[in-house]
VODREN-392903 format. One line per field, with one value per residue (C-alpha): residue in three letters; residue number from 0; x, y, z. Coordinates in steps of 0.2 Angstrom, whole numbers, padded with zeros to 4 digits. Example, Ala and Ser with C-alpha at 12.3 -4.5 7.8 and 13.67 -1.06 7.14 Angstrom:
2
type	[ALA,SER]
seq	[0,1]
x	[0062,0068]
y	[-0022,-0005]
z	[0039,0036]
REM end
This chain:
250
type	[UNK,UNK,UNK,UNK,UNK,UNK,UNK,UNK,UNK,UNK,UNK,UNK,UNK,UNK,UNK,UNK,UNK,UNK,UNK,UNK,UNK,UNK,UNK,UNK,UNK,UNK,UNK,UNK,UNK,UNK,UNK,UNK,UNK,UNK,UNK,UNK,UNK,UNK,UNK,UNK,UNK,UNK,UNK,UNK,UNK,UNK,UNK,UNK,UNK,UNK,UNK,UNK,UNK,UNK,UNK,UNK,UNK,UNK,UNK,UNK,UNK,UNK,UNK,UNK,UNK,UNK,UNK,UNK,UNK,UNK,UNK,UNK,UNK,UNK,UNK,UNK,UNK,UNK,UNK,UNK,UNK,UNK,UNK,UNK,UNK,UNK,UNK,UNK,UNK,UNK,UNK,UNK,UNK,UNK,UNK,UNK,UNK,UNK,UNK,UNK,UNK,UNK,UNK,UNK,UNK,UNK,UNK,UNK,UNK,UNK,UNK,UNK,UNK,UNK,UNK,UNK,UNK,UNK,UNK,UNK,UNK,UNK,UNK,UNK,UNK,UNK,UNK,UNK,UNK,UNK,UNK,UNK,UNK,UNK,UNK,UNK,UNK,UNK,UNK,UNK,UNK,UNK,UNK,UNK,UNK,UNK,UNK,UNK,UNK,UNK,UNK,UNK,UNK,UNK,UNK,UNK,UNK,UNK,UNK,UNK,UNK,UNK,UNK,UNK,UNK,UNK,UNK,UNK,UNK,UNK,UNK,UNK,UNK,UNK,UNK,UNK,UNK,UNK,UNK,UNK,UNK,UNK,UNK,UNK,UNK,UNK,UNK,UNK,UNK,UNK,UNK,UNK,UNK,UNK,UNK,UNK,UNK,UNK,UNK,UNK,UNK,UNK,UNK,UNK,UNK,UNK,UNK,UNK,UNK,UNK,UNK,UNK,UNK,UNK,UNK,UNK,UNK,UNK,UNK,UNK,UNK,UNK,UNK,UNK,UNK,UNK,UNK,UNK,UNK,UNK,UNK,UNK,UNK,UNK,UNK,UNK,UNK,UNK,UNK,UNK,UNK,UNK,UNK,UNK,UNK,UNK,UNK,UNK,UNK,UNK]
seq	[0,1,2,3,4,5,6,7,8,9,10,11,12,13,14,15,16,17,18,19,20,21,22,23,24,25,26,27,28,29,30,31,32,33,34,35,36,37,38,39,40,41,42,43,44,45,46,47,48,49,50,51,52,53,54,55,56,57,58,59,60,61,62,63,64,65,66,67,68,69,70,71,72,73,74,75,76,77,78,79,80,81,82,83,84,85,86,87,88,89,90,91,92,93,94,95,96,97,98,99,100,101,102,103,104,105,106,107,108,109,110,111,112,113,114,115,116,117,118,119,120,121,122,123,124,125,126,127,128,129,130,131,132,133,134,135,136,137,138,139,140,141,142,143,144,145,146,147,148,149,150,151,152,153,154,155,156,157,158,159,160,161,162,163,164,165,166,167,168,169,170,171,172,173,174,175,176,177,178,179,180,181,182,183,184,185,186,187,188,189,190,191,192,193,194,195,196,197,198,199,200,201,202,203,204,205,206,207,208,209,210,211,212,213,214,215,216,217,218,219,220,221,222,223,224,225,226,227,228,229,230,231,232,233,234,235,236,237,238,239,240,241,242,243,244,245,246,247,248,249]
x	[0410,0413,0431,0426,0419,0434,0440,0458,0457,0469,0487,0484,0470,0480,0496,0486,0477,0492,0502,0489,0490,0509,0518,0503,0498,0480,0471,0454,0446,0452,0440,0455,0458,0443,0450,0467,0460,0450,0466,0476,0461,0465,0483,0483,0493,0484,0475,0493,0498,0498,0493,0479,0470,0477,0478,0486,0494,0509,0511,0529,0542,0558,0572,0582,0571,0556,0544,0528,0529,0514,0518,0505,0504,0494,0486,0498,0513,0522,0531,0526,0529,0529,0515,0516,0502,0505,0501,0485,0479,0482,0476,0491,0509,0522,0526,0543,0534,0522,0533,0537,0524,0535,0551,0561,0556,0560,0577,0580,0574,0586,0601,0598,0596,0612,0623,0615,0630,0641,0629,0629,0648,0649,0638,0649,0664,0656,0646,0644,0628,0624,0614,0627,0614,0605,0616,0603,0606,0587,0581,0598,0599,0614,0614,0624,0635,0643,0637,0619,0613,0603,0618,0629,0615,0612,0630,0632,0617,0623,0641,0633,0621,0636,0644,0628,0624,0606,0599,0590,0571,0565,0568,0564,0553,0559,0542,0550,0561,0549,0563,0565,0582,0593,0591,0606,0600,0609,0597,0605,0594,0601,0619,0618,0609,0621,0636,0627,0624,0642,0648,0636,0642,0660,0656,0646,0659,0672,0661,0650,0653,0641,0635,0622,0606,0591,0575,0568,0583,0584,0566,0568,0584,0581,0593,0592,0598,0617,0626,0632,0615,0611,0611,0624,0630,0639,0658,0671,0686,0701,0714,0732,0741,0754,0770,0774,0791,0803,0804,0819,0830,0834]
y	[0681,0662,0657,0649,0666,0677,0685,0691,0704,0717,0717,0723,0710,0696,0701,0702,0686,0676,0684,0677,0660,0658,0642,0631,0619,0618,0604,0602,0598,0614,0629,0640,0629,0638,0655,0651,0642,0658,0668,0657,0658,0677,0674,0682,0668,0653,0649,0646,0633,0615,0610,0621,0612,0614,0600,0608,0625,0629,0647,0651,0665,0667,0663,0677,0692,0686,0689,0679,0664,0654,0636,0627,0608,0605,0590,0580,0587,0578,0594,0611,0626,0645,0655,0674,0679,0697,0694,0684,0698,0712,0701,0707,0704,0717,0729,0721,0704,0709,0712,0699,0687,0685,0679,0693,0688,0670,0675,0686,0672,0659,0671,0675,0657,0653,0664,0659,0649,0665,0675,0661,0661,0680,0677,0663,0674,0689,0682,0698,0705,0723,0735,0747,0761,0760,0749,0736,0718,0713,0705,0707,0704,0703,0718,0720,0736,0746,0739,0733,0716,0723,0732,0717,0706,0719,0721,0702,0700,0715,0706,0690,0698,0706,0689,0681,0672,0677,0672,0655,0656,0640,0637,0624,0628,0623,0621,0620,0635,0645,0649,0647,0638,0636,0618,0607,0591,0580,0585,0594,0610,0610,0611,0629,0634,0626,0634,0651,0649,0644,0659,0670,0663,0666,0684,0688,0681,0693,0708,0707,0715,0715,0724,0720,0729,0726,0722,0740,0749,0737,0741,0759,0760,0765,0756,0769,0783,0786,0780,0797,0802,0786,0790,0780,0779,0794,0792,0796,0805,0800,0814,0807,0808,0821,0814,0824,0831,0821,0826,0837,0830,0842]
z	[0585,0581,0577,0561,0553,0557,0541,0541,0527,0533,0538,0556,0559,0552,0562,0578,0576,0571,0585,0597,0589,0587,0590,0587,0574,0567,0559,0551,0567,0575,0573,0569,0553,0544,0548,0541,0526,0522,0524,0512,0499,0498,0491,0474,0466,0474,0457,0450,0463,0459,0477,0483,0497,0514,0527,0541,0547,0558,0565,0571,0572,0562,0573,0564,0566,0576,0561,0560,0548,0542,0537,0527,0522,0506,0500,0490,0499,0513,0519,0525,0514,0519,0513,0514,0526,0522,0503,0509,0521,0508,0494,0483,0481,0485,0470,0466,0465,0452,0436,0423,0430,0445,0435,0442,0460,0456,0450,0465,0477,0469,0469,0487,0492,0482,0493,0510,0516,0513,0524,0537,0537,0540,0556,0562,0560,0569,0583,0592,0583,0586,0575,0566,0566,0583,0593,0599,0599,0596,0580,0571,0552,0540,0528,0512,0515,0508,0491,0492,0487,0473,0465,0466,0458,0444,0440,0439,0428,0417,0415,0410,0398,0389,0388,0380,0396,0401,0418,0419,0418,0426,0444,0458,0472,0490,0499,0517,0515,0504,0491,0473,0468,0453,0445,0449,0440,0428,0414,0399,0403,0421,0417,0411,0427,0438,0429,0430,0449,0453,0444,0453,0470,0466,0460,0476,0487,0479,0480,0495,0512,0526,0542,0556,0556,0567,0559,0562,0555,0540,0535,0537,0527,0510,0499,0485,0497,0495,0510,0514,0520,0530,0548,0558,0576,0582,0581,0594,0588,0598,0601,0600,0616,0617,0626,0642,0643,0654,0672,0676,0689,0703]
REM end
């Protein structure tokens, strides 16, 4: 089969093909360029993008967990942006990304991006990275625990709504990071957004605690399951030492 007619229309096919072409760049003269262009055409939100014509691709892996990452540079953009190859292969967004015309997803992305330095500081303060559930040191990620990120986020939004401070609804897009961000400009409509973001950062910093999980355990862990039923590493109970009686002098 010629390279230019490969159709990556399933998750397994796309993952296998991208894994075989990782750490490479592709330009219009490369035969693989057509395969990747067709893959991007399958993205369910492509028609909503301002820039839609790809000019080059870069396949890499996340330094954090080793996951495949597809970078795309589009006509009219000087930098690469991350495009979800999973959404392209499946032809649909994840269920949590489909509600409210992606507004919830944009807010979630911006809130996570806003606290990235706090997560980074935790990693610097705890350089020994071992999964809290299985004990491996491979593909380690930071997990919110005991209180999960979604709970901290929803608690904060609820408090702000009760105070008459709803979440922002307009966000900036970071094409290189592949994240939405809160606006920090000097325009009047950006002042409120920055104030809301700073308050969120302070709230998260006060309420968040973490642990390390490997990528596999993090994906398997159901955040809706009570912590009491989540498996953990076996614990060892130390029996207190009983002092021996003093030796009797003969």
